[in-house]
C-alpha positions in Angstrom: 162.5 66.8 154.7 159.4 68.3 153.3 158.4 71.9 154.7 155.1 70.7 156.1 156.8 67.8 157.8 159.3 70.2 159.4 156.3 72.3 160.3 154.5 69.6 162.2 157.7 69.0 164.3 159.0 72.5 164.9 155.3 73.7 165.5 154.6 71.3 168.0 158.0 71.8 169.8 157.1 75.5 170.1 154.2 74.8 172.5 156.3 74.9 175.5 157.2 78.6 175.2 154.4 80.7 176.6 153.1 83.8 174.4 150.2 84.7 176.2 148.9 84.4 180.0 146.6 81.6 180.7 145.5 83.2 183.8 142.9 85.9 184.3 143.6 89.3 182.9 142.3 92.5 184.6 138.9 92.1 185.7 139.2 88.2 185.6 138.4 87.8 182.0 141.4 86.2 180.5 141.2 82.9 178.5 143.9 80.4 177.6 146.3 80.5 174.6 144.8 77.7 172.5 147.3 75.7 170.6 146.2 74.9 166.8 147.9 72.5 164.4 150.6 73.3 161.9 152.3 76.1 163.8 149.4 78.3 164.7 148.3 79.4 168.0 145.2 81.3 168.8 146.2 83.6 171.7 143.3 85.4 173.6 144.2 88.7 174.9 142.8 90.2 178.2 140.2 92.3 176.3 138.8 89.2 174.5 140.3 89.6 171.3 141.8 86.6 169.6 145.2 86.9 167.7 146.6 84.2 165.7 150.4 83.9 165.8 152.7 81.7 163.8 154.4 79.9 166.6 157.4 77.8 165.7 161.1 76.9 166.3 163.8 77.8 164.0 165.4 74.2 165.2 164.9 71.7 167.5 168.4 70.7 167.8 169.8 72.0 171.2 173.0 71.9 173.0 171.5 72.6 176.3 170.6 70.0 178.9 167.5 71.4 180.5 166.0 68.6 182.6 162.5 69.2 181.7 162.8 69.9 178.1 161.8 67.7 175.2 164.6 69.1 173.0 167.2 68.6 175.5 170.6 67.2 173.8 170.4 63.9 175.5 166.8 63.0 174.4 166.1 61.0 171.3 163.8 62.3 168.5 163.5 63.6 165.1 165.7 66.8 164.7 165.3 69.2 161.8 165.6 72.9 161.3 164.3 75.6 158.9 166.6 77.7 156.7 165.8 81.5 157.1 164.4 81.6 153.3 162.2 78.6 154.1 160.8 79.9 157.2 160.1 83.4 156.1 158.5 82.1 153.0 156.3 79.8 155.1 155.2 82.5 157.3 154.5 85.0 154.5 152.1 82.2 152.9 150.2 81.9 156.2 150.2 85.7 156.4 148.8 86.3 152.9 146.1 83.7 153.4 145.0 85.5 156.8 145.8 82.5 158.9 148.0 84.4 161.1 148.8 88.0 162.3 152.2 87.7 163.7 155.4 85.6 164.1 156.4 84.2 167.5 159.9 82.4 166.7 161.7 80.5 169.2 164.6 78.0 168.9 166.8 75.4 170.3 170.6 76.0 170.3 172.4 74.4 167.3 176.0 74.5 167.2 176.5 77.5 169.5 174.1 80.5 170.6 175.4 82.9 168.0 175.1 80.5 165.1 171.3 80.1 166.0 170.7 83.6 166.7 172.3 84.4 163.2 169.4 82.2 161.6 166.9 83.8 163.7 168.1 87.3 162.7 168.2 86.3 158.8 164.7 85.2 159.0 163.4 88.6 160.4 165.6 90.5 158.1 164.1 88.7 155.1 160.6 89.3 156.4 161.3 93.0 157.1 163.4 94.0 154.1 162.5 91.5 151.2 158.8 91.0 151.9 158.3 94.4 153.5 156.3 92.8 156.5 155.8 95.5 159.2 153.6 93.4 161.5 154.3 91.8 165.0 157.4 89.6 165.4 158.5 88.1 168.8 161.9 86.9 168.7 163.8 84.6 171.3 167.0 85.9 172.7 168.8 82.5 173.3 171.0 82.4 176.6 174.8 83.3 175.8 173.9 85.2 172.5 176.5 87.8 171.6 175.7 91.6 172.1 175.5 92.2 168.4 172.8 89.6 167.9 170.8 90.9 170.9 171.2 94.5 169.2 169.9 93.3 165.9 167.0 91.3 167.4 165.8 94.3 169.2 166.1 96.5 166.1 164.0 94.0 164.0 161.4 92.8 166.6 158.3 93.9 168.0 159.1 92.1 171.4 162.1 89.9 172.5 162.1 87.4 175.3 164.7 85.6 177.4 163.6 82.6 179.5 164.4 83.0 183.1 162.8 79.7 184.1 163.7 79.7 187.7 163.9 82.6 190.2 167.5 82.2 191.6 170.8 80.6 190.4 170.6 77.9 192.8 167.1 76.9 191.4 168.1 77.1 187.7 171.2 74.7 188.7 168.6 72.0 189.3 167.1 72.3 185.8 170.4 72.7 184.0 174.2 72.2 184.4 174.9 74.3 181.2 173.2 77.6 181.7 174.5 80.9 183.8 171.7 82.5 185.5 173.7 85.7 186.0 175.5 86.0 182.8 173.6 84.2 180.1 170.1 85.2 181.2 169.9 88.2 183.6 172.9 89.8 181.5 171.0 89.6 178.2 167.9 90.9 179.8 170.0 94.0 181.0 171.5 94.4 177.5 167.8 94.5 176.1 166.6 96.8 178.7 169.6 99.3 177.7 169.0 98.8 173.9 165.4 99.6 174.0 165.7 102.9 175.7 166.1 104.6 172.3 162.5 103.8 171.5 162.8 100.6 169.6 161.1 97.4 170.6 157.4 98.7 171.1 156.1 95.6 172.8 159.0 95.5 175.2 160.7 92.3 176.5 159.1 89.5 178.4 160.0 86.3 180.2 158.7 82.8 181.5 159.0 80.8 184.5 158.7 76.9 184.5 156.6 76.7 187.8 157.3 73.9 190.2 160.1 72.3 188.3 163.0 73.5 190.6 161.1 73.1 194.0 160.9 77.0 194.2 158.1 78.7 196.1 155.7 81.2 194.8 157.2 83.8 197.2 160.7 83.4 195.5 158.9 83.6 192.1 157.2 86.7 193.0 160.1 88.3 194.5 162.1 87.7 191.4 159.3 88.9 189.2 159.0 92.3 191.1 162.9 92.8 190.5 162.5 92.2 186.9 159.5 94.7 186.7 161.7 97.4 188.8 165.3 96.9 187.7 164.9 95.6 184.1 161.7 97.3 182.8 160.2 93.9 182.0 156.8 94.4 180.1 155.2 91.0 181.2 156.2 87.9 183.1 154.6 84.7 182.0 154.0 81.3 184.1 154.0 77.9 182.6 153.1 74.9 185.0 155.6 72.3 184.8 154.3 69.2 182.8 156.7 66.0 182.9 157.9 65.0 179.4 158.7 61.1 178.7 162.5 60.8 178.3 163.6 63.5 180.5 165.0 63.3 184.0 162.1 65.0 185.5 159.5 62.6 183.8 158.5 61.0 187.2 158.0 64.4 188.9 154.3 65.1 189.4 152.7 67.9 187.3 152.4 71.3 188.7 148.6 72.0 189.3 147.5 74.6 186.7 145.7 76.2 189.4 148.9 77.4 191.0 149.9 78.9 187.6 146.6 80.8 187.6 147.1 82.1 191.1 150.6 83.3 190.0 148.9 85.5 187.2 146.4 86.8 189.5 149.1 87.9 192.1 151.0 89.4 189.0 148.1 91.4 187.9 147.6 92.7 191.4 151.2 94.0 191.4 151.2 95.5 187.8 147.6 96.9 187.6 145.9 97.0 191.1 148.8 99.0 193.0 149.5 96.1 195.5 153.2 95.4 196.8 154.9 92.2 197.4 154.1 92.6 201.4 150.3 92.6 200.5 150.6 89.0 199.2 149.8 86.4 201.7 151.7 83.0 201.3 151.5 80.0 203.6 154.1 78.6 205.8 155.8 77.0 202.7 156.1 80.3 200.8 153.1 79.4 198.5 150.0 81.0 197.5 146.9 79.2 198.7 145.3 77.4 196.0 141.7 77.6 197.7 141.4 81.3 197.8 141.9 84.0 195.4 144.9 86.3 196.3 142.9 89.6 196.4 140.2 87.8 198.6 143.2 86.5 200.8 144.5 90.0 201.1 141.0 91.2 202.2 140.8 88.2 204.7 144.2 89.1 206.4 143.4 92.8 206.4 139.7 92.8 207.8 140.6 96.0 209.7 140.4 97.9 206.5 136.8 96.8 205.7 133.9 97.4 205.1 135.0 100.3 202.9 132.6 103.3 202.1 132.2 103.3 198.5 131.5 107.0 198.3 134.4 107.9 200.3 137.2 105.4 199.5 140.1 106.7 197.1 140.8 105.0 193.8 143.7 103.2 195.3 141.5 101.9 198.3 138.9 100.8 195.8 141.5 98.6 194.1 141.9 96.7 197.3 138.2 95.5 197.4 137.4 92.2 195.9 135.3 92.5 192.9 136.5 96.0 192.1 139.0 96.3 189.3 140.7 99.3 187.7 138.0 100.1 185.2 135.1 99.8 187.8 137.1 101.8 190.2 137.6 104.6 187.9 133.9 104.5 187.0 133.1 104.7 190.7 135.3 107.8 191.3 133.7 109.4 188.0 130.3 108.7 189.0 130.8 110.2 192.5 131.5 113.7 190.8 127.8 113.8 189.7 125.7 111.6 192.3 126.0 109.6 195.6 125.9 105.9 195.0 123.3 104.5 197.0 122.4 100.9 195.8 124.2 97.6 195.0 122.1 97.7 191.4 124.3 101.0 190.7 127.5 99.4 191.5 126.6 96.4 189.3 125.8 98.7 186.3 129.2 100.2 186.8 130.8 96.8 186.6 131.5 95.9 190.1 131.2 92.0 190.8 128.7 92.8 193.6 128.6 89.2 194.9 132.2 89.3 195.6 132.4 93.1 196.9 129.4 93.2 199.2 131.1 91.5 202.3 133.7 94.2 202.2 131.9 97.4 201.4 129.3 100.0 202.7 127.0 101.8 200.3 125.8 105.2 201.4 126.5 104.2 205.0 124.7 100.9 204.8 126.3 97.3 204.5 125.2 93.9 203.7 124.9 91.8 206.9 127.2 88.8 205.9 128.2 87.9 209.4 128.3 84.0 208.7 130.8 84.7 205.8 132.9 87.1 207.6 133.2 84.5 210.6 134.1 81.7 208.4 136.6 84.1 206.6 138.2 84.9 210.0 138.2 81.1 211.0 140.1 80.5 207.8 142.7 83.3 208.5 143.4 81.9 211.9 143.5 78.3 210.8 144.1 77.4 207.2 143.0 73.9 207.9 139.4 75.2 208.4 137.7 74.4 205.0 136.1 77.4 203.2 132.6 76.7 201.7 132.6 75.9 197.9 131.7 79.4 197.1 132.1 81.6 200.0 131.5 84.9 198.4 127.7 84.5 198.2 125.0 86.6 199.5 123.5 84.3 202.3 119.7 84.1 202.7 118.4 86.6 205.4 121.4 89.1 204.9 119.8 92.5 205.2 121.0 96.0 204.9 121.8 97.7 208.2 123.0 101.1 209.2 126.8 100.9 209.6 128.4 101.6 213.2 
């Protein structure tokens, strides 16, 4: 098979591995990772920069039986593989032409995990040592790979990842009969965590959940996510909304709403960047995040006793609890207060606060915006989730006016 034919197959097959968040980044400005033809993925970072990655599989042959996966062993389709020399040479051609800035290399499992990891490692070694490539390489650690291969991957890569896919052993069993959650996945993550203590792996390790495929709840996903950050030093957790693939056992299952993926990303940012704890997140009776309200606004609705918060007195940590205020604008508020007292909403807007989201929950110099109708609706929503929110509840109602705070 010609190289470009291989690339067409193996580049398309790699789209199921997530390498960038499709939800909002800090401040709500994230954008989706945009797939491009021929193995190139345009990934937008939270700061707005676009980076191009050569995103491809070493092989789409696989011995595993993941019920959602198009490359599962029982599914018919064209199978192919790159040799390490072929893949390294193809990447360098794209790199020299400025088509890509880095490599994201994943794979199915051919023969056994160690054989395929050896091919992945050889590809990275050719790039590092033969072509003297010093840029970004993300390598996938395959479930069941031997320690020596994990060690070599950590030494060669900028970032590695082991896909967790589901939050518990019981949930993973609903997706595969051939994967061991504790040993093959969590065990490899712990190996990586130990190996990177020496200063290698500058971009750390990441993982990915397939959201909705195993019937798991958001609370179960977020509980495992918190454990991964705390106990394994995970750099990032990614969430991929399940989409059914024809010819797999889950082809009749309804797709997971992308909005659910988005809410998980928002909650993840609250945990990592806003000082929230798992107990600050509000889930419905089924353990899921409400789709019709932002998790940060949901926190405010369930903790109205904390608001309105005086902008000139609130600590940095307290400011992060206010909808419309992120880490950057919170720091600017704290810095501004050293020189002058904030007296108007215009000053907050200039600082970077999303005023229309923040205004129901803040006081500015002892005054607050009278949004009684809004707060009343939010309280009713809190008491009964069946009460519909307005299309855009966080607006400044006509007739709102500044009054002296009690």
